[in-house]
GUVO-870748 format. One line per 8 residues: number of its first residue (from 0); for each residue x, y, z of C-alpha. Coordinates in Angstrom, 3 decimals, always signed. Each point is the difference from the previous one (the first is absolute). Example, Ala and Ser with C-alpha at 12.3 -4.5 7.8 and 13.67 -1.06 7.14 Angstrom:
0> +12.300,-4.500,+7.800 ~ +1.370,+3.440,-0.660
This chain:
0> -7.846,+6.984,+15.721 ~ -2.123,+2.416,-1.474 ~ -1.188,-0.457,-3.661 ~ -2.957,+1.336,-1.783 ~ -1.001,-1.397,-4.224 ~ -0.453,+2.496,-2.775 ~ -3.823,+0.297,-0.253 ~ +1.408,-1.249,-4.161
8> +2.952,-0.828,-1.860 ~ -0.690,+3.181,-2.018 ~ +3.464,+1.262,+1.239 ~ +3.468,-0.870,-0.620 ~ +3.301,+0.886,+0.915 ~ +3.790,-0.629,-1.627 ~ +1.857,-2.178,+2.399 ~ +3.256,+1.532,-1.570
16> -0.480,+3.234,+1.007 ~ -1.354,-1.313,+3.722 ~ +3.453,-1.611,-0.131 ~ +1.886,+3.100,-0.533 ~ -1.799,+2.355,+1.932 ~ -0.335,-1.982,+3.003 ~ +3.872,-0.285,-0.048 ~ +0.194,+3.528,-0.157
24> -2.340,+0.493,+2.595 ~ +1.934,-2.242,+2.258 ~ +3.402,+2.203,-0.679 ~ -1.218,+2.719,+0.966 ~ -1.567,-1.540,+3.262 ~ +3.432,-0.554,+0.388 ~ +0.187,-3.678,-0.164 ~ +3.294,-2.074,-1.237
32> -0.868,-1.185,-2.767 ~ +1.914,-0.891,-2.455 ~ -1.203,-1.095,-3.847 ~ +1.480,-1.711,-2.487 ~ -1.112,-1.314,-3.441 ~ +1.643,-2.328,-3.133 ~ -0.393,+3.101,-2.307 ~ -3.678,+0.111,+0.058
40> -0.443,+3.452,+1.645 ~ -2.011,+1.550,-2.553 ~ -2.519,-3.277,-0.205 ~ +0.036,-0.408,+4.234 ~ -1.561,+3.729,+0.335 ~ +3.160,+0.909,+2.094 ~ +1.611,+1.835,-2.521 ~ -0.324,+3.107,+1.943
48> +1.680,-1.761,+3.069 ~ +2.487,-0.352,-1.885 ~ +0.128,+3.708,-1.030 ~ -0.554,+1.657,+3.112 ~ +1.413,-2.243,+2.815 ~ +3.326,-1.383,-1.156 ~ +1.664,-0.906,+3.796 ~ -3.709,-2.606,-0.284
56> +0.661,-1.549,-3.113 ~ +2.245,-2.299,-2.122 ~ -0.540,-1.157,-3.564 ~ +1.619,-3.653,-0.350 ~ -0.469,-0.390,-3.784 ~ -1.083,-3.515,-1.519 ~ +1.433,-1.744,+3.373 ~ -2.777,-1.038,+1.675
64> +2.197,-2.535,+2.603 ~ +2.484,+2.883,+0.887 ~ -2.811,+1.771,+0.895 ~ -1.785,-2.148,+2.534 ~ +3.532,-0.552,+1.216 ~ +0.725,+3.374,+0.483 ~ -3.408,+1.256,+1.218 ~ -0.289,-2.492,+2.681
72> +3.394,+0.950,+1.551 ~ -0.619,+3.667,-0.254 ~ -2.920,-0.917,+3.203 ~ +3.094,-0.615,+2.562 ~ +0.875,+3.370,-0.407 ~ -3.669,+1.269,+0.883 ~ -1.524,+0.087,-3.385 ~ -3.490,-1.095,-1.520
80> +0.861,-1.048,-3.145 ~ -2.618,-0.117,-2.884 ~ +0.900,-2.002,-3.236 ~ -2.090,-0.100,-3.008 ~ -0.120,-2.345,-3.729 ~ -1.764,-1.901,-1.532 ~ -1.414,-2.524,+1.959 ~ +2.215,-3.489,-1.410
88> +2.854,+2.464,+0.493 ~ -0.643,+0.216,+3.399 ~ -1.588,-3.294,+0.652 ~ +1.770,-3.206,-2.326 ~ +3.517,+2.230,-0.948 ~ +0.951,+0.928,+3.462 ~ -1.626,-2.675,+2.262 ~ +3.247,-0.833,+2.186
96> +0.586,+3.446,+0.502 ~ -3.147,+0.518,+1.232 ~ +0.449,-3.308,+2.205 ~ +3.356,+0.795,+1.058 ~ +0.484,+3.703,+0.123 ~ -3.097,+0.777,+0.912 ~ -2.179,-2.705,+1.583 ~ +2.758,-1.706,+1.953
104> +1.736,+2.690,+1.105 ~ -2.781,+1.517,+1.459 ~ +0.772,+3.566,-1.893 ~ -3.389,+2.185,-0.969 ~ -0.983,+0.008,-3.799 ~ -3.220,+0.963,-1.675 ~ -0.523,-1.041,-3.700 ~ -1.808,+1.687,-1.798
112> -0.781,-3.386,-2.883 ~ -1.838,+1.561,-3.131 ~ -1.938,-0.858,-2.912 ~ -0.330,-3.375,+1.460 ~ -2.074,-3.071,-2.329 ~ -2.555,+1.432,-2.382 ~ +0.987,+3.885,+0.525 ~ +3.582,-0.817,-2.204
120> -2.215,+0.233,-2.985 ~ +2.458,+1.171,-3.122 ~ +3.105,-0.896,+2.209 ~ -0.931,-3.932,-0.541 ~ +1.507,-3.167,+1.197 ~ +3.327,+1.133,+1.521 ~ -1.880,+3.126,+1.795 ~ -2.962,-2.237,+1.504
128> +0.035,-1.425,+3.268 ~ -2.509,-2.653,+1.306 ~ +2.261,-2.075,+2.487 ~ +1.547,+2.771,+2.031 ~ -2.573,-0.696,+3.414 ~ +0.911,-3.069,-0.117 ~ +3.849,+0.605,-0.681 ~ -0.675,+2.698,+3.140
136> -2.256,-1.757,+2.288 ~ +2.970,-2.231,+0.559 ~ +2.461,+2.010,+1.185 ~ -0.187,+0.089,+4.261 ~ -1.455,+3.280,+1.372 ~ -0.822,+1.774,-3.096 ~ -3.462,+2.128,-0.671 ~ -1.714,-0.407,-3.307
144> -2.089,+2.241,-0.484 ~ -3.325,+0.722,-3.382 ~ -1.390,+3.445,+0.445 ~ -2.939,+0.238,-1.657 ~ -0.077,+3.404,-0.320 ~ +2.264,+3.192,+0.494 ~ -1.165,+0.577,+3.718 ~ +0.327,-3.304,+0.502
152> +3.679,+0.473,-1.571 ~ +0.858,+2.976,+2.071 ~ -0.601,-1.410,+3.213 ~ +2.640,-2.937,-0.090 ~ +2.438,+2.718,-1.114 ~ -0.358,+2.356,+3.106 ~ -0.786,-3.389,+2.108 ~ +3.675,-1.780,-1.376
160> +1.975,+4.177,+0.604 ~ -1.570,-0.385,+3.591 ~ +0.521,-3.547,+0.703 ~ +2.749,-1.596,-2.056 ~ +0.222,-3.738,-1.585 ~ +0.298,-1.295,-2.751 ~ -2.947,+1.037,-2.457 ~ -0.968,-1.421,-3.416
168> -2.771,+2.492,-1.129 ~ -1.553,-1.355,-3.423 ~ -1.783,+2.580,-2.163 ~ -0.522,+1.440,-3.398 ~ +1.464,+3.499,-0.446 ~ -3.150,+1.145,-1.796 ~ -3.449,+1.328,+0.105 ~ -2.210,-2.000,+2.173
176> -3.327,+0.318,+1.924 ~ -0.706,+1.349,+3.141 ~ -1.425,-2.651,+2.352 ~ +0.372,+1.977,+3.692 ~ +0.087,+3.630,+0.560 ~ +3.074,+2.177,+0.654 ~ +1.386,-0.210,+3.598 ~ -1.745,-3.972,+0.352
184> +2.582,-1.683,+2.519 ~ +0.602,-3.694,+0.377 ~ +1.835,-2.961,+2.135 ~ +3.064,-1.512,-0.393 ~ -1.043,-3.652,-1.819 ~ -3.721,+0.149,-0.076 ~ -2.257,-0.185,-2.963 ~ -3.059,+2.367,-0.092
192> -3.180,-1.345,+0.028 ~ -1.965,+2.792,-2.715 ~ -2.816,-2.039,-0.879 ~ -1.838,-2.530,+1.602 ~ -2.334,-3.033,-1.264 ~ -1.043,-3.260,+0.680 ~ -0.026,-1.623,-3.386 ~ +3.030,+0.890,-1.390
200> +3.299,+1.349,+1.241 ~ +2.641,+1.537,-2.432 ~ +3.562,-0.063,+1.198 ~ +2.028,+2.180,-1.774 ~ +3.433,+1.694,-0.336 ~ +1.440,+3.470,-1.292 ~ -1.718,+1.383,-2.839 ~ -2.317,-3.070,+0.137
208> -2.146,+1.039,+2.290 ~ -1.485,+2.700,-2.264 ~ -0.755,-3.036,-2.399 ~ -1.547,-1.770,+3.456 ~ -1.902,+3.194,+0.692 ~ -1.377,+0.216,-3.202 ~ -0.948,-4.193,-0.512 ~ -1.861,+0.271,+3.530
216> -2.137,+2.684,-0.983 ~ -1.020,-1.690,-3.038 ~ -0.329,-3.399,+2.543 ~ -2.284,+1.976,+2.842 ~ -2.330,+1.493,-3.816 ~ -0.330,-3.898,-0.117 ~ -1.173,-0.365,+3.140 ~ +3.649,-1.886,+1.158
224> +0.646,+1.706,+2.976 ~ +3.758,+0.543,-0.230 ~ +2.768,+1.216,+2.236 ~ +3.860,+0.875,-1.070 ~ +2.794,+0.324,+1.751 ~ +2.858,+2.309,-0.838 ~ +2.869,-2.473,+1.305 ~ +2.860,+2.855,+0.066
232> +2.472,-2.078,+2.102 ~ +1.065,-3.007,-1.853 ~ +2.617,-0.712,+2.556 ~ -1.121,-0.022,+3.259 ~ -3.330,-1.317,-1.320 ~ -2.811,+0.969,+1.760 ~ -1.074,-3.451,+1.528 ~ -2.388,+1.242,+2.513
240> -2.193,+2.090,-2.524 ~ +0.128,-2.998,-2.424 ~ -0.899,-3.031,+2.753 ~ -2.556,+2.487,+0.969 ~ -1.838,+1.343,-3.234 ~ +0.145,-3.470,-2.356 ~ -2.462,-2.250,+1.713 ~ -2.868,+2.353,-0.371
248> +0.298,-0.351,-3.613 ~ -0.903,-2.677,-2.374 ~ +2.669,+0.904,-2.219 ~ +3.620,+1.388,-0.105 ~ +1.859,+1.299,-2.509 ~ +3.418,+1.175,-0.252 ~ +1.349,+1.883,-2.725 ~ +3.658,+1.545,-1.059
256> +2.310,+1.793,-2.439 ~ +2.239,-2.854,+0.470 ~ +0.802,-3.817,-0.758 ~ -2.778,-2.350,+2.234 ~ +3.655,-1.730,+1.075 ~ +1.358,+1.891,+3.040 ~ -2.883,+2.754,-0.083 ~ -2.636,+1.024,+2.266
264> -2.413,-2.823,-1.032 ~ +2.335,-2.821,+1.161 ~ +0.533,+2.272,+3.237 ~ -3.537,+0.229,+0.929 ~ -0.747,-3.415,-1.184 ~ +2.507,-1.738,+2.450 ~ -1.665,+2.315,+2.681 ~ -3.953,-1.401,-1.080
272> +1.709,-3.103,-0.051 ~ +1.333,-0.176,+3.795 ~ -3.002,+1.687,+1.395 ~ -2.385,-2.909,-1.630 ~ -2.064,+2.991,-2.332 ~ -3.067,-1.034,-1.466 ~ -0.428,+2.157,-2.324 ~ +1.122,-0.143,-3.616
280> +3.181,+1.036,-1.222 ~ +0.810,+1.475,-3.532 ~ +3.630,+1.381,-1.091 ~ +0.213,+2.413,-2.600 ~ +3.642,+1.430,-0.873 ~ +2.708,-1.117,-3.040 ~ -0.128,-3.503,-1.243 ~ +3.544,-0.867,+0.114
288> +0.651,+2.418,-2.595 ~ +2.517,+2.126,-1.268 ~ -0.990,+4.375,-0.302 ~ +0.103,+1.033,-3.503 ~ -1.008,+3.578,-1.791 ~ -3.529,+1.575,+0.273 ~ -2.636,+2.594,+1.309 ~ -0.878,-0.998,+3.688
296> -2.903,-0.461,-0.696 ~ +0.438,-2.096,-3.133 ~ +2.569,-1.701,+2.920 ~ -2.376,-0.546,+2.389 ~ -2.109,-1.595,-2.292 ~ +2.857,-2.056,-1.783 ~ +0.680,-1.372,+3.428 ~ -3.928,-0.261,+1.303
304> +0.371,+1.988,+3.406 ~ -2.738,+3.282,-0.889 ~ -3.309,+0.632,+1.122 ~ -1.676,-1.887,-2.434 ~ +2.283,-2.779,+0.988 ~ -1.044,+0.048,+3.702 ~ -3.681,+0.491,-0.552 ~ +0.409,-3.352,-3.024
312> +1.865,-1.624,+3.215 ~ -2.795,+0.654,+2.711 ~ -2.660,-0.610,-2.472 ~ +0.803,-3.705,-0.831 ~ +0.818,-0.915,+3.871 ~ -2.358,+1.881,+1.524 ~ -2.391,-2.652,-0.786
C-alpha cells in the first residue's frame, strides 16, 4: 500500500471514462475480461469496448438477472466478467442471481453499480438505491467497496482482474474530485486515515469523503481538531483501523449516501459497542426514505448529509 493525497480537491476525473479506459487497457494487456451491460453501454463509458472489442463484450439488453447469471458463469471458462447497470438494478433486482450464480457458486464477478443514492438525480425514486449496502453485505464472501475517487475506483478494477472474487463496486459515473494522486495503491480490506486529529473523527464512504474533508477543514479552522477516514471497503470492514483510532477522539461521526438501516453507521456502531468505546457516536445518513428527484446538492441537503451538516453535527455534539 502506497498512497498520497492531492494537494487540493480542484482537479476532477470522470469515472465513466476511467471505467472504459481501464477496461481497454486490460484487454490490450492480454487479460481475459468480458464486459457486460444492460443497454447502458453509452452511459457506462464502455461504448468503445463494444465497438472495438466485440469478442470481449456482450450487451444483454434490459435483462439484468440474465446478465448476472450468464456473466458469473463466464468465469468458469476463464474470463473475468465486468457487469454494469444502475445500482438498484444490480442489487435489488438481481440479489438471488448474485447470491447463487456468483457467491454460492464461487464464481468471479465485478459489479459496477453506478449512480447510487443521490447520484440518481433526475432519474427519480425507481433508479435510486439507499439499501444496497445492506443487501450486498448480507451475501457471504462478497466484497463491497465504495471508491471515493477515480484512483481508488481504477485500483479496485485492477485488483479484481488480478485476484478474482465477487466485487460490488458502488460509484457514480460522473466527474468527482481527485483525492489521491495518480499511481497510488491500496490494500485489500483496508481503509485510509487521510487526516488526523483528536477531537472529531469523520468516517465517510464514496464521494462523501470529499464532504468529510471539507467539513474537517472548516472544523480545524474553528479550533476543533478533526480526522477523516476514507472507509473504501464496506465489507470486509477495517475493524483494526477503526478500533485503533476511535478512542483518540471525543466524537465519531459516520456519513453515508445510504439508509441508516444496514449502512456503515450500523456496522461501525456495532464495532464500537463490541470494543466498549468511550467516544460519543453520531451517524449521518438517509433516514428511512425513498429516493426523489433533484440535483446532487439539493438531495444532499434534503437528506442532511452534506459538509455543512457534518459541521453542524460536530459543533452540536462536541460541547
